[in-house]
N, C-alpha and C positions, 0 to 999 in steps of 0.2 A: 821840559822843565825850565825854570827860570833861574838865572844866575845873578848873584850879587855878592857883596862882601861887607864886612864891618867897616864903618866909616866913623872916625873919631874927630873929624873936623870938617869944615866947609870945603877945604881944599880936597879932602878925600872924596867928598861927594862929587865935586867937579871931575876929579880923575875918573871915577867910576862911570859917570855920565858920558864923558868924552870917549871912554873905552867901550861904550855901548853895552854896559851892564843894565839889567832890568831894574834893579833896586839897590838901594843903600840901606844897610841895617845900622841905624844911627844910635849913638849913646843917648839914652833917655832916662837920666839918672837923678837929676835935681830939678824940681819944678821951676825954680827961679831961672836956672840956666836954660831950660827948655823954652820958657816963655820968651826970653830975649832972642832965641835963635829962630823962632817961628817965621818971622818976616823974611829973613835971608834964605832960609830953607825953602820957603814957599816960592820965592823968586827963582831959585834954581830948579825947582820942580816945573814951574811954568816955562822956563827957558829950554830945559832939556827933556822934559817928559819923564824923568826918572821917578820911580815910586819909593816910598819910605816904609821900612819896618822899624820897630823899636826894640831896643834891648834895655831892660830895666836895671836898677842898681843891685849890687851884691847885698846879701842879707846881713853882713857884719858877723858877729859871733853867732854861729849856727846853733849853739847850745843854750843860749840865753833868750828864752821866749819873751820875757818882759821887755828886754831891750829891742827885740824885733818888732813887737807890737807898738812900742812907744816911738821908735825912730823910723821903721820901715813902712809900717802900715799907712800912715797918712801920706807919705811920699808916693807910694804906689797908687793910692786912690786918686791923687791929684794928677799924676802922670797919665793914668788911664783917661781921666776926663779931658786932658789936653790933647791926647792923641788924634782925635778926629779933625783938629784944626790943621793938621798936615796930611789928612787923608790916610793916616796910619790905621790899618785894620788888623794887624797882628803884632802882639806885644809878648816878648819872651822874658821870663823871670826865673832867676835862680832861687831855689828854696830846698835845701838839702833834706831828703826824707829817708836816708839810708838807715834802717833800724839796727845795723851792725855798729853804728856809732852814735846815733841820735836816739834819745830816750823815747819811749812810747808816749809819755806825757807831752813832750815837746812836739813830737810829730802830730799828735792830736790837736794841739794848739795851732800848728801851722795849717792843718786842714781847715780849721775854723777861719783862719786868715784868708785862705784861698776862696772859701765860700763867700766871704764878704767882698773880696776883690772881684769875683765873678759877677756879683750883682751889679757892680759898677760897669764892668766890661760889657756885660750883656745890654745894659741900658744905653751905652754909647756906641754899640756896634763894633766892638773890638774883640778879636779872638785872643784869649789869654792862654799862653803856652808855658808850661813848666819845663825847664831844661834839665835833662839828666846830668848828674854829676858822677858819683860812683855807683848809683843804684842799678840793680838788675830789674828785670821785668816785674817780678812778683812784688818788689818793693813799692811799686806804684798802685797795687791793687786797691788798697784802702782808699787812696785819693780818687782813682777813676771810678770805683764802685759808688762812692758817695757823691761825686761831682760830675755828672754826665756831660756838662758843657766844658769841662777842663780839657785842654789839648796839650800836645807835647811838641817841643823842639828837640829833635834827636841830635845830640852832639856826638859825632863819631869818634872824635879824639878822646873825650871824657870816658867814653865807653870802653876804652882800652886800658884804663887805669884800674887797678885792684880787681882785675878780671882775667882769668886764664884764657878765656875766649872772649873776643870783643863782644860786649853786652848788646851792641846794636842788633845782633841777630835775634836774640830773645825779645828785645823791645819791639822789633819789627814783626816778629811772629805773633806776639801777644797783643800789641797795641797799635797795629798799623792804622786802625780806624781813628786813632787819636793824633797821629803824627801829621802836623800841618807845616812843619818847617825843618830844615836840616842844616847843621853846622858841619863844615868839612875842614879838618886839619889833621895833621899826622903827628905821631910820636913813636917812641920805642917801648911803650909799656912802662910798668913800674907801679909803685905803691905810694908815692909821695906827691904832694901838690907840685913840687918842682919838676916832676916827670911829665907834666902836662905842657909839652914843649911848643905847641902850636907851630909845627913845621909845615912847609908847603906839601901838597899832595905828592907822594912818592919819595919824600926824604926820610920817612920813618918805616915802620914795619907793619902798619895796618893794611889789611887787604881791602882797600876802599872799593876796588872794582867788584868784589864779591858782595860787599854791603850794598852797593848801588844795584846790583842784580836782584838782591833780596827786596829792595824797595820797589824796583820795577815789577817784580812778580806780584806785589800787592797793589799795583796800579797807582803808585805815588807819582804825582805830576806837579808838585809844589816847588818851593824855592830851595836852592842850594846856595848857602852863604859861606864864603871862604873866610876863615878866621886866622889870617897870618898877614905878613907884610904885603902892602899893595904892589910892591915891585915884582911879586910872583903871581898875582892873581890872573893876569891875562894868559900867561903860558899854562897855568893850571886849569883854566877854563877849557883850553883845547885838549889837555890830557883827559879831563873828565868827559868832555864830549866824545872823545874816542872810546872811552870805556862804555858810555851809554849807547854808542852806535855799533858796539861789537855784536857779532851774531848771537851770542848767548843772551845779551841784554835785550836784543830785539825779540828773541823767542819768548822771554819771560813776559814781555808786554803783549804777547799774542799776535 
């Protein structure tokens, strides 16, 4: 598997590159900011050989479809168009689809948005991934049934919130063929946004080793992106490598 982490600045990219990470998952949230950063990010890619993945903007008010269409849709379309200038081939986007909280009408409108974004992503050669928030596996069925090219970024920490059992297991069992990227961070469960603590691996209660074994059993060989402070990413990379090299994980890979 490939290791990387979220990078919120050029300094973060340099840190990850010098620590021999494979990629930096950069903030890709405002087209004007992205354009101004392309030259310097390109220089760092040429100097270090590090790859880039993109993390798109938050959706704002997840219940106001007209606001999302007006403010988010044009930004995402332009960010997808800009992605190839940095060799970005995978773009992750938040878009809450949990029917326990979001109305059927708003979800239907969001699926229309995803459909339009996929047209752009396909045209420019970018894999568009939706990131799970509080959703369970069945909550994505309408999206994945309708949109065969839509993929998923599995967020292990988000999957612990509002779920008695970490939702990663169901998402892996049902949608392993859609999972193209994974976010790793820890927490202690809960039901509020504030419970999404983004702790280093092992500082919470999530059974990350077992989730990794489930991924291995499905043949996952993509990226693992740490989503917490960079002062912990190097040590956590070794922790995760140990998990992946355990006898049980090796057996699940055959």
